[in-house]
N, C-alpha and C positions, 0 to 999 in steps of 0.2 A: 474321341473314341478311346484313345489311350488313357485319358483321365478317367473315363467310366470304368475301364478294366482295372485301373489302379485302385479306384474307389471300391470296386467289388471285391478285390483281393483284400483290402484293408478290412472291409466289412466281414468277409469270411474269417479272416485271421482273428478279428475282435470277437466274433461269435465262438470260435474255438477256445480262445482264452477264457471267455465267459463260461463256457460249458465246463472247462477244466476246473475253474474256480468253484462253480456250482456243485460239481461232483465232489470236490474236496471238502466243501462245507457240509454236504450231505453225509459224507463218510465220517467227518468229525462228529456230527450230530448223532449218528448211529452208534459210533464208538462211545460217546458220552453216555447215551441211553443205556448201553450194555454194561459199561464199567461203573457207572455211578452207584448202583446198589452194592456192588462189591467194595468199592472205595468207602462207602458209608458204613458198611458192616465192620470193616477192619478199623476204620477211624473211631468208631464207637468203642470197640474193644480196647484200643490204645488209650482213648480218653478215659475209660473206666479204670484202667490200670493206673493212669496218672492221678485220678481222683482218689484211688485207694492209697497211693503214695502220699498224697496231701494229708489225708486223715491220719495215717500212721505217723507222719512227721510231726503233726501238731500234737498228738497225744504223747508221743515219746518225749518231745521237748518239755511238755508240761509235767510229766512224771519225773523227769530229770531235775527240773527246777523247783517244782512245788508238790512233788509226790507225798501224800500223807503217810504217816506211820500207822501201823496196825492198831495201836492203842488209841489213835485219834478217831478211828472209825467204829470201834466196838469196845465194850466194857466186859471184862471177864468177872463172873461171880464165883467165889470159892466156898466150898462147904467146910465143915469142921475138920474133916480129914485132909484138907488141902486140895481135894479134887475140884476141878472146874464143874460147876453145876449149871451154869447158863452163860450164854453169850448174848449181850444186848447191843443192838445196833445204835449208833449215834446218828439219828436221822438228820440233825442239823449239819453235821460235818459231811455226811454222805451227799446231801442235796447241794451243799456249797461246792463240793468237788465236781459233781455232775454239771453244775452251772459253769464252772471253770472250763471243763472239757468242751462243753457245747460252744462257749465263746471262743475258745482256742481254735477249734475246727472251723467255725464260721469265719473267724479272722484270717485264718490261713487260706481259705478259699477266696476271700475278698482280696487278700494280698496277691495271690496268684492270678485270680480273676480271668485272665486271658493267657492262653498258652498255645503251642503249636504241636500237633502230633504228626509224625512222619510215617507215611505209608509207601513202602517200596512198590513200584509199578508191577514187578513180577509177582507180588503176593496176591494181586487182584485177578490174575489170570486163572487161578485155580490149579496151576501146574506145580507139583511138588518141587521139581528141579529149579524152578524160577522163584520159589518162595524166598522173600528177603532180598531179592536181586533187582537190578534195574534202577532207572531214575527214581528219585524221591518226590512224592507228591505231598506238599505241606498243607495240612488242614487246620485252620484256626478253630480254637475251642474257647468258649466262655462258660464259666461255671456260676451257678447259684445254688446255695445249699440250705438245708434245714436239718438239724441234727437231733436225734433222740437217743437216750441211753438209759439202761437199767442195770442195777447191781444184781449179782447172783453169787451165791455161796457154793464153793466147790470143796468137797472133802475127799482126800485120797490117803489110803493107808501107806505109810512110808517105813514102817518097822514094827517091831513087837510092841503092841499096845500103844502105837503112836499114829496120829492122824494129822495130815497137813491140811490146814484150813486156808483156802485162798479166796480173797474177795475179788471177784471178776467184774469188770464193767463191760457190758455188751453194748456196742455202739452201732447205730444205723444212721447213716448220713444219706438223706434223700437229695439227690443231685440232679439239677436240670442242666444238661449240657447243650449249649447252642453251637452247632457246627455250621460250617459254610454250606453243608448239604442238608441242613434241617435241624430240628430240635429233638432231643432224646431225654426221657426221664429215666434215671437209674438209681439204684440203691447200693451203697457201700456198707457192708456189714463186717464187723471185726470185733475182737474181744481182747482186753488187756487185763493183766493181773495188777491190781492196784496195791494190794498189801497181802501179807501171808504170815502164818506162824505155824508151829507144830504143837498140837495138843497131846499131852500125855495122859492116857487113861481113857475112860468112856467119853464119847462125843456127847455133849449136852444138847438140850433143845435150843433152837435159835429163837430169840424173841425179837420181833420187829416192832418198833415203836410207831 
């Protein structure tokens, strides 16, 4: 009789423990379902910022080490009075530098390949007071990129009868970010001044070869 009572008590105690564990697991599951979209959203923002930094770092390094001179990218034609009559682009040099930029960015992504973004738990609650606070959730990110770029001419008046000609390179890096919470496709768009000069007199027509 005593054994049966003891057995029943153990059984009731085991059921209580099981019920508590089950309730805890359900609570964790519901919390995960509720927080996962917020964590994913913030992680994507942080991962995009990291991708932008990768692009900027690659291009700035290339410009510092192999940045072309203005005269390497364009040829200035002068008239009899010494005024510039035309600016002709050097398509070979332009395409060569574009290829270098594309390779530099893709190499930088490949070098980085996997990184970790940090998401403060307080930021996923939506409460301004807790933003940036609380325990850190580490989200692993893998990158794969495909880069496109186009040159653009920019002309800005800088003084009396003077115009600044800037050769801009507009870059779009199409990035596939693989996070622990899913895959996200994103684009990083930025522009860099590759070379520049000041034109004195009337701005001539641009001739693209």
